[in-house]
C-alpha positions as CSV (number, residue, x, y, z in Angstrom):
1,M,10.2,-20.2,-1.7
2,K,6.7,-21.9,0.0
3,D,8.0,-25.3,-0.6
4,K,11.2,-24.7,1.0
5,A,9.3,-23.0,3.8
6,I,7.3,-26.0,4.5
7,K,10.5,-27.8,4.0
8,Y,11.9,-26.6,6.9
9,F,8.9,-26.2,9.2
10,K,8.5,-29.5,9.0
11,E,12.0,-30.1,9.7
12,G,11.8,-28.6,13.2
13,Y,12.6,-25.1,12.2
14,S,9.9,-22.1,13.3
15,C,6.8,-20.9,11.7
16,S,9.5,-17.6,11.0
17,E,12.4,-18.4,10.6
18,S,11.1,-21.3,8.1
19,V,9.9,-18.3,6.3
20,V,13.0,-16.5,6.9
21,Q,15.5,-19.0,5.9
22,A,13.5,-20.2,2.3
23,A,13.4,-16.1,1.5
24,I,17.6,-16.5,2.2
25,D,17.6,-19.5,0.4
26,K,16.2,-17.2,-2.5
27,G,18.7,-14.3,-2.1
28,Y,16.3,-11.8,-1.1
29,A,18.1,-11.8,2.7
30,P,21.8,-12.3,4.2
31,K,22.0,-15.6,5.9
32,E,22.7,-13.6,9.4
33,L,19.0,-12.8,9.3
34,L,17.8,-15.9,10.3
35,S,19.2,-15.5,14.3
36,V,16.4,-12.4,13.8
37,A,13.4,-14.5,13.1
38,T,13.9,-16.8,16.5
39,P,12.5,-14.9,19.1
40,F,9.3,-14.0,16.7
41,S,8.5,-18.1,16.8
42,G,5.2,-19.0,18.4
43,G,3.6,-15.7,18.5
44,M,7.0,-14.0,20.1
45,G,6.7,-16.7,22.8
46,I,3.2,-15.8,23.9
47,R,1.1,-16.4,21.2
48,C,0.7,-12.6,19.9
49,L,1.8,-11.8,16.2
50,C,1.4,-15.3,14.1
51,G,5.0,-16.0,13.8
52,A,4.6,-16.7,9.7
53,V,3.3,-13.1,9.2
54,A,6.3,-11.7,11.5
55,G,9.1,-13.7,9.5
56,S,7.3,-12.4,6.3
57,Q,7.8,-8.6,8.0
58,I,11.2,-9.3,8.7
59,I,12.2,-9.9,5.0
60,I,10.0,-7.3,4.2
61,G,11.8,-4.5,6.8
62,S,15.4,-6.1,5.2
63,M,14.8,-5.1,2.0
64,F,12.6,-1.7,2.1
65,G,13.6,-0.6,5.7
66,K,15.2,2.7,6.6
67,N,18.6,2.9,5.8
68,E,21.2,5.7,4.7
69,E,19.2,5.3,1.1
70,R,15.4,4.8,2.5
71,D,13.2,6.5,4.4
72,G,10.8,3.3,5.3
73,K,7.7,4.5,3.9
74,K,7.8,1.7,1.4
75,A,8.6,-1.0,4.1
76,R,6.0,0.7,6.3
77,A,3.1,0.5,2.6
78,L,4.5,-2.9,1.9
79,A,4.1,-4.3,5.8
80,K,0.5,-2.8,5.5
81,Q,-0.2,-4.9,1.5
82,F,0.8,-8.3,3.4
83,N,-0.7,-7.5,6.2
84,E,-4.2,-7.2,4.2
85,K,-3.7,-9.8,2.1
86,F,-3.3,-12.4,5.0
87,A,-6.7,-11.0,6.7
88,E,-8.3,-11.2,3.3
89,K,-7.1,-15.5,4.4
90,Y,-7.1,-15.5,7.8
91,K,-9.5,-12.1,9.4
92,V,-6.5,-11.8,12.0
93,N,-2.5,-12.2,12.1
94,C,-2.8,-13.3,16.0
95,C,-1.0,-16.7,16.9
96,K,-3.9,-17.3,19.5
97,V,-6.6,-16.6,17.4
98,L,-5.2,-19.0,14.5
99,S,-4.5,-21.8,16.5
100,A,-7.5,-21.9,18.6
101,G,-8.9,-25.0,19.3
102,Y,-5.5,-27.1,18.8
103,D,-3.0,-28.3,22.1
104,F,0.3,-25.8,21.2
105,H,2.4,-28.7,21.3
106,S,-0.1,-30.9,19.1
107,S,0.7,-32.4,15.2
108,E,-2.4,-31.1,14.3
109,R,-1.2,-27.4,15.3
110,R,1.6,-27.6,13.7
111,D,-0.3,-29.2,10.5
112,N,-2.5,-26.1,10.9
113,C,0.7,-23.5,11.0
114,C,1.9,-24.7,7.8
115,K,-0.7,-23.6,6.1
116,M,0.2,-20.3,7.8
117,V,3.4,-20.5,6.6
118,Q,3.1,-21.5,3.1
119,D,0.2,-18.8,2.6
120,S,2.5,-16.5,4.0
121,C,5.7,-17.1,1.7
122,I,2.9,-16.8,-1.5
123,I,2.0,-13.3,-0.4
124,L,5.2,-12.0,0.4
125,E,6.8,-13.3,-2.9
126,E,4.0,-11.6,-4.6
127,I,4.9,-8.7,-3.4
128,L,8.8,-8.8,-3.5
129,K,8.0,-9.4,-7.2
130,E,5.8,-6.8,-7.4
131,N,8.6,-4.6,-5.9
132,L,11.8,-5.6,-6.9
133,V,13.0,-4.8,-10.6
134,K,15.2,-8.2,-10.2
135,V,13.9,-11.2,-8.1
C-alpha cells in the first residue's frame, strides 16, 4: 500500500488522498471515499491535522465506524492505536509542526510529507491486518 500511496503523492494527489486511494486500490474502501479525503489535505487547509493521518483515520472509520451493525468503539480504539504508533515516530500529528522549517509549497516539504504518507500507510496496513479476518 505504501508504494502506491507514494506514487499517487508524487503524481499530485494530496497526502490524505494518496493514503485513501492506496487503500481503495487494496480493496479496503469504496472508490467514492476518495472525495471525502480531499478537504483533509494540507492539515484541512489550516495545517492542523496531518493529511496522511486524516486519510488513515478515514479508512479506519469506513471499515470499523458506527453503522447499523457496529457501535463505533472499535473504530475509536483503532484510531487511538494509529495515533499512538504515529506519535512513536513523529511525536505529533500536526501538519504545521511536522512541516516546520519548510516553505509550504516547496519540493523539500513534499519530500518530508512523503515520509509521513509512507509511514501512515505502514501503520494503517498493520492495524488492518491485525483486525481483519481477510485482507
